[in-house]
N, C-alpha and C positions, 0 to 999 in steps of 0.2 A: 093545380098550378103547373105551369110549364117550367121546365128546367132551363138552366142557362144555355145549354147546347141548342135547345129549340130556339131560343132568342137569337143566338148567333146565326142559325140557319135562316131565320126571318130576315136578318140584316143582309145576308148574302142573296136571298131571293129578291129583296127590294133593290139591291145594287144591280142584279141581273135585269130587272124591269127597267131601270134607268138606262143601263147600257144599251138596251134594245133601241131606244130612240136617240140616245146621245150619239150613236154611230152615224146618224144623219147629219151631224155637225151643228155648229153654233148658229148658222144662218137659219136652219130649220127650227131650232129652238126659239130663236128670237121672233120668227115670223108666225109661229103656230101656238096659239094660246092653249090648245089641248095638250101639246107636248110640255109646255111650261107647267101646266097644272098636274100632269102625270108625274113629272120629275119632283115637283114640290111635294106632292102626296107621298111619294115613296121616300123622300128625305124625311118626312114626318114619321113614317113607319120605322125608319132606321133609328131616329131619335127616341121613339117610344119603346122600341125593343131594347135599346141601350139603357133607358131609364128603368126598365123592368128587370134588368140583370141584377143579381144580388150585389150589394155593395162590397161584399167580400171578394166576389169574382172580379169586379172592376178594380179593386185594390191589388189583386194578384196579377193584373195585366195593365200596368201603367203605360205601356208602349202605345196604347190606343187612347186618343184624346176624348175620353168619355164625356167629360164636362162640356167640351166644345160641341160635341154631337148633340147632347141634350139641350144645350143653350140654343143651338140652331133650330131644333124642333120647336122650342118655345116661341122663338121669333116667328117661324113659319105659321104656327097655329094662332098666336095671339096678335101678331102684327101684320096680318094678311094683306092689309091695304098698303103696307109699307115695304113689301118684299122687294129686295134689290135683285133684279135678274142677273146683274153682273156677278154678284156674290154666288147666286145659285149656280150659274154656269161654271164659275171658277171652282166651286166645290165638286161639281160633277166631273170636270175635266182634270183637276189636279189632285183632289183629296180622295175621291172614291177609289181610284186604283190602288193607292197605298192602304186604305182601310180594308179593301177586299183581300189583299195579300196578308195583312195582319190577322184578320178574322179566319181566313183559311188556315194559317199557321197555328192559331190557337186551337181550332177544331181538330187539326191533325195531332196536335200535342195531347188533346184530351182522349183520343182513341186508345 
C-alpha cells in the first residue's frame, strides 16, 4: 500500500501534467478535445489520489478542500457526458495553483 506522501506526489505530478497544456491557454483548451481529455483525466487522478489518502491525514490537513476534490472526481468519472468545460477550466486556472501550493507545503512539513 502506498503511503500518504506518495499520494501527495501523485497529485503534484498530475498538476504538472495539467500545467503543461494549460500554459497554451483557454483557447487551446476549448478548441482541442485531446487537451480537454488530458486535463479531465489528470483531474480524475488528483481526485483518486485524494480519496486514497487516509482519513486521518485528510482530517489533519483541513486547509485542502478534500471533499470538493473527491466530489469533482466523481462527477468527471460518472457524469462524463455532462462535464462542464467552463468548470474544468475554472478549476485548472483558479484552483490548481492554490492546491499545488498547499500540497507542496504539506510535503515540506512532512520532511
